[in-house]
C-alpha positions as CSV (number, residue, x, y, z in Angstrom):
1,M,-6.1,9.0,16.8
2,F,-6.8,5.5,15.9
3,L,-5.6,3.7,12.6
4,S,-6.1,-0.7,12.8
5,V,-3.2,-2.5,11.7
6,F,-6.0,-4.5,9.7
7,D,-6.5,-0.6,7.5
8,M,-2.5,-1.2,6.9
9,F,-2.2,-4.5,6.4
10,K,-5.1,-5.0,3.7
11,I,-5.1,-8.3,1.7
12,G,-5.9,-7.6,-1.9
13,V,-4.4,-7.6,-5.5
14,G,-1.9,-6.2,-7.4
15,P,-0.3,-4.0,-9.3
16,S,-1.4,-0.5,-7.0
17,S,-3.4,-0.4,-3.9
18,S,-4.0,3.1,-4.9
19,H,-4.7,2.7,-8.6
20,T,-6.1,-1.0,-8.7
21,M,-7.5,-1.7,-5.2
22,G,-8.6,1.9,-4.6
23,P,-10.9,2.5,-7.8
24,M,-12.1,-1.7,-7.6
25,V,-13.2,-0.6,-4.0
26,A,-14.5,2.6,-5.4
27,G,-16.7,1.0,-8.0
28,A,-18.0,-1.8,-5.3
29,R,-18.7,1.3,-2.8
30,F,-20.8,3.4,-5.7
31,L,-23.1,-0.3,-6.3
32,Q,-23.6,0.1,-2.5
33,S,-24.8,3.7,-2.8
34,L,-27.2,2.5,-5.7
35,R,-28.5,-0.1,-3.8
36,G,-29.5,2.4,-1.4
37,L,-31.8,5.0,-3.5
38,P,-35.6,5.1,-3.8
39,F,-35.3,4.8,-7.9
40,H,-33.5,2.6,-10.5
41,A,-30.8,3.7,-12.4
42,Y,-30.3,2.9,-16.3
43,G,-26.9,3.4,-17.2
44,V,-23.5,3.5,-15.8
45,R,-20.3,6.3,-16.3
46,A,-16.9,6.6,-15.0
47,T,-14.0,9.0,-15.2
48,L,-10.5,8.8,-14.1
49,H,-8.8,12.1,-13.1
50,G,-5.0,13.1,-12.0
51,S,-2.9,10.1,-11.7
52,L,-5.6,7.8,-12.2
53,A,-5.6,8.8,-15.9
54,F,-2.0,9.8,-16.7
55,T,-1.1,6.1,-15.1
56,G,-4.3,4.2,-15.4
57,K,-3.2,2.1,-18.4
58,G,-0.1,0.7,-16.4
59,H,-1.8,0.0,-13.4
60,A,-4.8,-1.4,-14.5
61,T,-6.9,1.1,-13.5
62,D,-9.4,1.1,-16.4
63,R,-10.0,-2.8,-15.5
64,A,-10.1,-2.7,-11.9
65,T,-12.9,0.1,-11.8
66,I,-15.1,-2.1,-14.0
67,L,-14.5,-5.1,-11.8
68,G,-15.3,-3.0,-9.0
69,L,-18.9,-1.9,-10.9
70,A,-19.5,-5.6,-11.5
71,G,-19.4,-5.8,-7.6
72,F,-16.0,-7.6,-7.4
73,V,-13.7,-6.5,-4.2
74,P,-9.9,-6.9,-4.0
75,E,-10.0,-9.1,-0.6
76,T,-12.0,-11.7,-2.1
77,M,-11.6,-11.4,-5.8
78,D,-11.4,-14.7,-7.8
79,A,-8.7,-14.2,-11.0
80,E,-10.8,-16.1,-13.4
81,K,-14.2,-15.0,-12.3
82,A,-13.2,-11.4,-12.9
83,E,-11.8,-12.4,-16.1
84,A,-14.8,-14.3,-17.3
85,A,-17.2,-11.4,-16.2
86,L,-14.8,-8.9,-18.1
87,D,-15.3,-10.8,-20.9
88,D,-19.1,-11.0,-20.3
89,I,-19.2,-6.7,-20.1
90,R,-17.4,-6.3,-23.6
91,R,-19.6,-8.3,-24.9
92,S,-22.9,-7.7,-23.2
93,H,-22.4,-4.0,-22.5
94,E,-24.0,-4.9,-19.3
95,L,-23.3,-4.8,-15.7
96,Q,-25.1,-7.7,-14.0
97,V,-24.8,-7.3,-10.1
98,D,-26.7,-8.2,-7.1
99,G,-29.2,-6.0,-5.9
100,L,-29.3,-4.2,-8.6
101,P,-31.1,-4.7,-12.5
102,P,-28.8,-4.6,-15.2
103,L,-26.9,-1.8,-15.6
104,H,-25.8,-0.2,-19.2
105,F,-22.0,-0.1,-19.4
106,D,-20.0,0.0,-22.5
107,P,-16.4,-0.1,-21.6
108,E,-15.1,1.7,-24.5
109,K,-17.6,4.6,-24.5
110,D,-18.5,4.7,-20.5
111,L,-15.5,4.5,-18.9
112,R,-12.9,7.8,-19.7
113,F,-9.5,9.4,-19.4
114,D,-9.7,13.1,-18.1
115,F,-5.6,13.9,-18.7
116,D,-7.0,17.5,-18.6
117,H,-9.0,18.5,-15.3
118,A,-7.5,17.2,-11.9
119,L,-9.9,16.6,-9.2
120,P,-9.0,19.3,-6.0
121,G,-8.8,16.7,-3.4
122,H,-6.3,14.5,-4.4
123,A,-4.2,13.5,-7.0
124,N,-6.1,10.0,-7.7
125,G,-9.5,11.1,-8.1
126,M,-12.3,9.2,-10.0
127,S,-16.3,10.3,-10.4
128,I,-18.8,7.9,-11.1
129,S,-22.4,8.8,-12.3
130,A,-25.6,6.9,-13.0
131,T,-27.8,7.8,-15.6
132,D,-31.8,7.2,-16.6
133,A,-32.6,5.8,-20.1
134,Q,-32.1,9.2,-21.4
135,G,-28.6,9.5,-20.6
136,D,-28.6,12.5,-18.1
137,V,-27.4,12.0,-14.9
138,I,-29.5,11.4,-11.5
139,F,-26.8,10.4,-9.4
140,H,-23.1,11.5,-9.1
141,Q,-20.5,10.6,-6.6
142,I,-16.6,11.8,-6.3
143,Y,-14.2,9.0,-4.9
144,Y,-10.7,9.7,-3.9
145,S,-7.9,6.9,-3.5
146,V,-5.9,8.2,-1.0
147,G,-3.4,5.6,-0.9
148,G,-3.1,1.9,0.8
149,G,-6.3,0.8,-0.9
150,F,-8.0,3.5,1.2
151,V,-11.0,5.4,-0.5
152,L,-12.9,8.5,0.6
153,T,-15.6,10.3,-1.3
154,D,-15.4,14.5,-1.5
155,E,-17.6,14.6,1.5
156,E,-15.6,12.2,3.5
157,L,-12.1,13.5,2.3
158,A,-13.2,16.9,3.6
159,A,-14.9,15.8,6.7
160,E,-11.5,14.2,7.4
161,A,-9.4,17.4,6.9
162,E,-11.9,19.0,9.0
163,N,-11.8,16.8,12.0
164,R,-8.1,16.6,12.3
165,G,-6.4,17.3,15.0
166,K,-10.0,17.2,17.0
167,D,-9.8,15.4,20.2
168,D,-11.3,11.6,19.7
169,K,-9.0,10.6,22.5
170,A,-12.1,8.7,24.0
171,Q,-12.2,5.8,21.7
172,V,-9.0,4.0,22.6
173,P,-6.9,3.6,25.4
174,F,-4.0,4.9,23.9
175,P,-4.9,7.5,21.0
176,F,-1.3,8.3,20.2
177,S,-1.3,10.8,16.6
178,S,2.2,11.7,17.0
179,A,5.4,9.6,17.8
180,A,6.3,12.3,20.6
181,E,2.7,10.9,22.2
182,M,3.3,7.4,21.6
183,L,6.9,7.6,23.3
184,A,5.3,9.7,26.3
185,M,2.4,6.9,26.7
186,A,4.5,3.8,26.4
187,E,6.8,5.7,29.3
188,S,3.7,6.4,31.5
189,S,2.3,3.1,31.1
190,G,5.2,1.2,31.2
191,K,4.3,-1.1,27.8
192,T,5.8,-1.6,24.4
193,L,4.4,0.0,21.5
194,A,3.2,-3.6,20.5
195,Q,1.2,-4.0,23.4
196,M,-0.5,-0.7,23.2
197,K,-1.6,-1.1,19.6
198,R,-2.7,-4.6,20.7
199,A,-4.6,-2.5,23.5
200,N,-6.1,0.0,21.3
201,E,-7.2,-3.4,18.7
202,L,-9.1,-4.7,21.6
203,V,-11.9,-2.0,21.5
204,F,-12.9,-3.4,18.2
205,R,-12.1,-7.2,18.1
206,S,-11.6,-10.0,20.3
207,D,-7.9,-11.2,21.0
208,Q,-8.0,-14.2,18.7
209,Q,-9.3,-12.2,16.1
210,I,-6.3,-10.1,16.2
211,R,-4.2,-13.6,16.5
212,D,-5.8,-15.0,13.7
213,G,-5.9,-11.7,11.8
214,L,-2.4,-10.9,11.9
215,A,-1.5,-14.7,11.2
216,R,-3.4,-14.1,8.2
217,I,-1.7,-11.3,7.0
218,W,1.7,-13.3,7.4
219,Q,0.4,-16.1,5.6
220,V,-0.9,-14.1,2.6
221,M,3.1,-12.1,2.8
222,R,4.7,-15.5,2.8
223,D,2.7,-17.3,0.1
224,C,2.9,-14.3,-1.9
225,M,6.8,-14.0,-1.3
226,D,7.0,-18.0,-1.8
227,R,5.2,-18.0,-5.6
228,G,7.6,-15.2,-6.5
229,L,10.3,-17.0,-5.4
230,A,9.2,-19.8,-7.7
231,T,8.2,-18.3,-10.5
232,P,10.2,-17.4,-13.8
233,G,9.8,-15.5,-16.6
234,V,8.6,-11.9,-18.0
235,L,6.1,-9.4,-16.5
236,P,3.1,-8.4,-18.4
237,G,2.5,-4.7,-19.6
238,G,4.7,-4.5,-22.4
239,L,8.2,-3.5,-20.8
240,K,9.0,-7.0,-21.2
241,V,10.6,-7.0,-17.8
242,R,12.1,-10.3,-16.6
243,R,11.2,-11.8,-13.3
244,R,14.9,-12.0,-11.4
245,A,13.7,-13.0,-7.9
246,H,14.0,-16.6,-9.0
247,A,16.7,-16.9,-10.7
248,I,18.4,-14.7,-7.9
249,H,16.9,-17.4,-5.0
250,Q,18.0,-20.2,-7.2
251,Q,21.8,-18.9,-6.9
252,L,22.0,-18.0,-3.3
253,L,20.7,-21.5,-2.1
254,A,23.3,-22.8,-4.3
255,E,26.3,-21.1,-2.8
256,R,24.8,-21.4,1.0
257,G,27.7,-23.3,2.8
258,M,30.5,-22.0,0.7
259,N,33.4,-20.5,2.9
260,L,34.1,-17.9,0.5
261,T,30.8,-16.0,0.5
262,A,31.1,-12.4,1.2
263,P,29.1,-11.3,4.1
264,H,27.7,-8.7,2.3
265,I,25.2,-11.4,0.5
266,I,23.2,-10.9,3.2
267,N,22.0,-8.0,1.2
268,D,21.2,-10.0,-1.8
269,W,18.8,-12.9,0.1
270,M,16.9,-9.5,1.4
271,S,16.6,-7.9,-2.1
272,T,15.6,-11.1,-3.6
273,Y,12.6,-11.5,-0.6
274,A,11.3,-8.4,-1.3
275,M,11.8,-8.4,-5.4
276,A,9.7,-11.2,-5.3
277,V,6.7,-9.6,-3.6
278,N,6.7,-6.9,-6.3
279,E,6.9,-9.1,-8.6
280,E,3.5,-10.7,-8.1
281,N,2.6,-7.8,-7.3
282,A,3.5,-6.3,-10.5
283,A,1.8,-9.6,-12.5
284,G,-1.6,-8.8,-10.4
285,G,-1.1,-11.7,-7.9
286,Q,-2.2,-11.5,-4.2
287,V,-0.4,-9.0,-1.6
288,V,-0.9,-7.0,1.2
289,T,-0.6,-3.5,1.2
290,A,2.4,-2.7,3.3
291,P,1.2,0.0,3.5
292,T,0.6,-0.1,-0.5
293,N,1.6,-2.3,-3.2
294,G,4.0,-0.5,-4.7
295,A,6.2,-0.7,-1.3
296,A,4.6,-4.3,-0.2
297,G,7.9,-6.1,-0.6
298,V,9.9,-3.9,2.1
299,V,8.2,-5.3,5.0
300,P,7.8,-9.1,4.3
301,A,11.4,-9.5,3.3
302,V,12.6,-7.7,6.7
303,I,10.4,-10.5,8.1
304,R,11.6,-13.3,6.1
305,Y,15.4,-12.1,7.0
306,W,14.8,-11.8,10.4
307,L,13.0,-15.4,10.5
308,D,15.3,-17.1,8.4
309,H,18.8,-15.5,9.1
310,V,18.8,-14.1,12.6
311,P,19.3,-16.5,15.7
312,G,16.6,-16.9,18.3
313,A,13.8,-15.9,15.6
314,G,10.3,-16.9,15.8
315,E,6.7,-16.6,14.5
316,S,5.3,-16.4,18.0
317,Q,7.0,-12.8,17.8
318,M,4.9,-12.0,14.7
319,P,2.3,-10.2,16.1
320,E,4.8,-7.7,17.8
321,F,6.4,-7.0,14.4
322,L,2.9,-6.1,12.6
323,L,1.5,-4.4,15.4
324,T,4.9,-2.3,16.3
325,A,5.1,-1.6,12.2
326,S,1.2,-0.5,11.9
327,A,1.7,2.0,14.9
328,I,4.5,3.8,12.9
329,G,2.4,3.5,9.5
330,G,-0.8,4.7,11.1
331,I,1.2,8.1,12.5
332,I,2.8,8.7,9.1
333,K,-0.5,8.4,7.2
334,H,-2.2,10.8,9.6
335,N,0.5,12.9,9.6
336,A,1.9,13.1,5.7
337,S,0.8,10.3,3.5
338,I,1.5,7.0,2.2
339,S,0.5,7.8,-1.1
340,G,3.5,7.9,-4.7
341,A,0.5,10.2,-6.3
342,E,0.3,12.6,-3.0
343,C,3.9,12.8,-2.0
344,G,6.2,10.3,-4.2
345,C,7.9,7.3,-3.7
346,Q,9.6,8.6,-0.2
347,A,5.8,8.4,1.3
348,E,5.5,4.5,-0.2
349,V,8.7,2.7,0.2
350,G,9.9,5.5,2.7
351,S,7.1,4.8,5.0
352,A,7.1,0.9,4.3
353,S,11.2,1.0,5.4
354,A,10.3,2.9,8.7
355,M,7.5,0.5,9.7
356,A,10.0,-2.4,8.6
357,A,12.9,-1.5,10.7
358,A,10.4,-0.4,13.7
359,G,8.9,-3.9,13.6
360,L,12.3,-5.5,13.5
361,C,13.7,-3.4,16.1
362,A,11.0,-4.4,18.4
363,V,11.7,-7.9,18.3
364,L,15.3,-7.4,18.6
365,G,14.3,-6.4,22.0
366,G,15.0,-2.3,21.4
367,T,12.9,0.1,23.8
368,P,9.9,2.3,22.8
369,Q,13.1,5.5,22.1
370,Q,14.7,3.1,20.0
371,I,12.0,1.5,18.0
372,E,11.1,5.6,17.5
373,N,14.8,6.1,16.3
374,A,14.9,2.8,13.9
375,A,12.0,4.4,12.0
376,E,13.3,8.1,11.9
377,I,16.6,6.7,10.4
378,A,15.0,4.8,7.6
379,L,12.2,7.1,6.6
380,E,14.8,10.7,6.6
381,H,17.1,8.2,3.9
382,H,13.9,8.1,1.9
383,L,13.2,11.6,1.8
384,G,12.8,13.2,-1.9
385,M,12.7,9.9,-3.3
386,T,10.2,10.6,-6.6
387,C,7.2,8.3,-7.9
388,D,8.4,8.1,-11.6
389,P,7.1,4.1,-12.7
390,V,8.5,3.5,-16.3
391,K,5.4,3.6,-18.8
392,G,3.2,3.6,-15.6
393,L,3.9,0.0,-14.2
394,V,5.0,-0.9,-10.9
395,Q,8.1,-2.4,-12.2
396,V,10.9,0.1,-13.0
397,P,12.2,1.0,-10.3
398,C,9.6,0.1,-8.0
399,I,10.8,-3.7,-7.8
400,E,14.3,-3.0,-7.0
401,R,13.3,0.1,-4.8
402,N,11.8,-2.4,-2.5
403,G,14.8,-4.4,-2.3
404,L,17.2,-1.2,-1.1
405,G,13.9,0.0,1.0
406,A,14.5,-3.4,3.1
407,I,18.1,-3.3,3.7
408,K,17.7,0.2,4.9
409,A,15.0,-1.3,7.2
410,V,17.6,-3.7,8.5
411,S,20.5,-1.0,8.6
412,A,18.4,1.4,10.4
413,A,17.3,-1.0,12.8
414,S,21.0,-2.1,14.1
415,L,22.2,1.5,14.5
416,A,19.5,2.2,16.5
417,L,20.2,-1.0,18.7
418,R,23.4,0.0,18.3
419,G,22.4,3.7,20.6
420,D,20.3,4.3,23.5
421,G,17.2,6.1,21.9
422,V,18.5,9.5,21.9
423,H,19.1,11.0,18.8
424,F,19.0,14.4,17.0
425,V,16.2,14.1,14.6
426,P,12.9,13.3,15.8
427,L,10.4,11.0,13.6
428,D,8.0,13.1,13.6
429,A,10.3,16.0,12.2
430,A,10.6,13.5,9.4
431,I,7.5,12.7,9.0
432,E,6.5,16.7,8.4
433,T,9.5,17.2,6.1
434,M,8.2,14.1,3.9
435,R,5.2,16.1,4.2
436,Q,6.3,19.2,3.0
437,T,8.6,17.8,0.5
438,G,6.1,16.0,-1.0
439,R,3.5,19.2,-1.3
440,D,6.5,21.3,-2.9
441,M,7.5,18.3,-5.4
442,S,6.4,18.9,-9.0
443,D,3.7,16.5,-10.0
444,K,5.5,14.9,-13.0
445,Y,7.4,13.3,-9.9
446,K,4.4,11.8,-8.5
447,E,3.0,9.1,-10.3
448,T,2.6,10.8,-13.2
449,S,5.1,9.0,-15.5
450,L,5.8,12.7,-16.8
451,G,8.9,12.9,-15.6
452,G,12.5,11.5,-13.9
453,L,13.3,7.5,-15.2
454,A,9.6,7.3,-17.0
455,V,10.9,10.2,-19.8
456,N,14.8,9.3,-19.8
457,V,14.6,5.7,-20.2
458,P,13.0,4.1,-23.9
459,N,10.0,2.0,-22.5
460,C,8.4,0.7,-26.1
C-alpha cells in the first residue's frame, strides 16, 4: 500500500476537503471526461446526495461544484476569478471552459440537492450528467468525495474495494499497509519511519521534488496560520461566529515574559495556532488538508508549537515530521477512514491528532515503537467523536476542536517518549475500532447536521 505525502497534504481551499474541494475536483474531472467523448454535449446537470446535500449550503458545496464545472481546481483557484466566473454563469446560464463548446447550465435548475436518496458507495455522493439539446442524458457519472479531497468514481470505488488487501508490494520498497508491518519493516531495515516513507516517495519523484514539495506544504500551512492570527472579524455563514485567534494571540504576546504566567498557558498557544488555521478555512481561505480541511489546524499547530516553543527545534527536521505524519495518516485512511461523513470527527480530528503526535514524537527523537505508541494514544482518545457541525458550517464545534486535538497530540507524544514503546493497545487495534465505531454510528452524527450540537444549539 502506498499513499503519497502529497496526497495526504494537499493544497486547497476551505471550508471542507470532502464537501468543497472534492465536489470541485469532481466537476473538473467530469469536464475532462467530456473532452474525451466522440460527441458534444449541450448542457450539464448535477445532483448532490447524502451528506453533500444535507450540509452542502454550509460547506459551499453548490458553489464548489459550479466552479469545478467551470474548470477551477482547488490548488490553483484564484478567488477573484472564481467570483467573476460565478457571476457570469448566473447571468449567462453557460459554462465556458477550454476544449469544450459552451455548455448550458442554470445553477437554479441544473444543480439539485437530493435529501431523499443517498448513493450506495459513500455518504458523500454526487452525480453529474451531460445532456443533449432535448434535455436527454447522453453521459452520466457518479462521484464519491471520500475525505481529504480524494474523489473516486463509482467504478473506481468498487475497484478499490475489490483490490483492498491484494499484493501490490512490488511498487515501493516499504509497502506497509498496517502499523504492525511498518514496525516490522523499520526493525528489519534499521530505518526510521520517515526514511522508509522517503524511499517510497523516491520511486515517483526526485529527492529535490520531495524537498521542494514539503517546503511548499509547510509554507502554505504557515501562511494560512499567520493570516488567521492577523485577522479579526466575523466568519461568513450566518452564525456570526467571531474570529478569536487574533485577539487571543495578542493577549499571549503581551503576557510573554511575565513571571506569574501559569505553565498551562502553553495550551492556549497551541489552541490559538490551530484556531487561526480553521478560522481561515471557515472563511474559504487557502489551506492544506491535514488530512482534511475540517482538521487542518492540528498538524500545523503542533509544528508551530515545536518550532517556536521547544528548544533545539529547527525547520531542517520538517520533512521528518511531515513524512512520519503522512505514514500514519496513510495507514488510517487505508484501513478505516478520514471522512467525517463516513466515521464522524474521530476520523478527521482523531486522525489529524494521531498524525501530529507521530510527527512530533519523531522529531523529538522517538523510536518507531514510540512513534506508533504516540499515534495510538492520540487516536484512542478521540474514539467515538461525532461530526455535528451547527448549521452545516465548519465552525462550531470544529474550530475549537482542532485546538484540543493539537493539545492531545502533544500530550500523546510526550507520554510515548516517557516509555519504551511497549504498550497495551496497538495502533492497528485503535484504527479498526475507529472503523467499527464509525460503521455503527448513527448517520445523524456523521456530518449531516441532523443530531448532536447541530440540533441542540440555536443557529439562526
